[in-house]
C-alpha angles and dihedrals in degrees: 000000000000089000090056093051091049093049091045094055093045092047093052089049089054091047090058100041103039098070090047092053091051093049092052093055090084091064129077091230136016140180094277098045143288129325106245120224125187123206117243111276094007117134114244141176125206126192123176148078125310107240099173140007127205110179106300093344116099124197108212127191105209128216092257092056098256123126123232134185115225121191120206113216134191091260097044111129108226115186142149118248094236139002114172088325102323137060123256127216120242136190118251090246089071092070104096138165115291095031117135105221144164123218134186126192146103135287116274136169121341093005095296123141115245099216118227093177137007125195133186142157118264092225088055089050093052092050093047092048091049088053091048090050091055098040101046096059090047091051091051094046093049091052091048091047092052091052091047091049091053092050092047091048090055091048091052092051090051092049091053091052092050091049092052092048095046108037092180091064095055094112094050092047090051092052091051091048090051090052090051091051089049088054091053090050091049090051091050091049091051091052089051090051093055088085093045107098121188131187110256099174137358135194126192110202119191134209140207121258112294092355134121094184117119114237121220089255091053092049089052091054091051090048089054092051092047091055089065092054095072095069097038123104123204094007134159131186122227117202125188127174130211140181137201124250094269113117132002123327094243093049091050092049092053091044091052090051091051090051091051091049090050089058092048092050092050094050093046098043100037103032102026093236105174114243089230087066093055118081118221106282123233134199116216096183114201096336106166094215089058097047115117096194143024111289091204093072131064092234092049093050090050090056093047093055092082150118118223113215116191127187107208124189132194111254090209094057094039107050092184108042116187104208111195129195116264113261129209133203109278096212115051118207115247124239114263 
């Protein structure tokens, strides 16, 4: 859950700073630096973090502190810097707040840069999308809570007036007021629970010795987990890879990362799970404190060659959370 706390803090920081950055774009200068304008047709490069998005216009805070506007066009090439050796193309909708990106293009209207190509790292994209997943529900819930508080405030004022006019109904008015206050408290509690993620389901998929290839049994387990995603609200998926004690520590760490990435690829490509819903994966290798079985036996090593896949849901957005016990693959692959 450390990843969730880190993303939560970073997401709340983005929630506070992004609107400020957008408001300052109308000025020539601001507290963080100068608003950058590019002459029409002039070549330009932009490197920084997306702080706000308005349609196809991105507001980017650059490394030197200046703020630039980057426009996405129909012919803009949007790719990752590297994906197993080569870049992949992405739709413009994938560019979200918090993403570190690089853009090249020419000056367009109002000093903005008309992007010809945009590049970014896929790890940076996963982190930014995780932040967006956490921030957007909070923004919506805060707005809804403010509206509810205003309505409840008006109801309380009305109840006080009725109580003063009809002294005999004081007890009934007090009971109604108490119910209204209880509703405010319940709303506040639900907002607090938005950031409280709990494990709804878990699958442990195992691998053969030295392999990061998913077996048919492992794919079936991932298919079962993905079926529960459709009805979930405010969910994220946590993926961690492990290895047994065979081989060197560094080799096992890299192998566990490859296993975790195999799971990510399968969920994204076969079940269309958005990358913003998948937390950055991590490979623990053969770490003794993470072993689930004895590495001195064949059966124990088979259980330790695994990837743990957890479906976590927000308690605030899912008032009745059905938490099931973690399941493991019934048939373990044999050593070869």
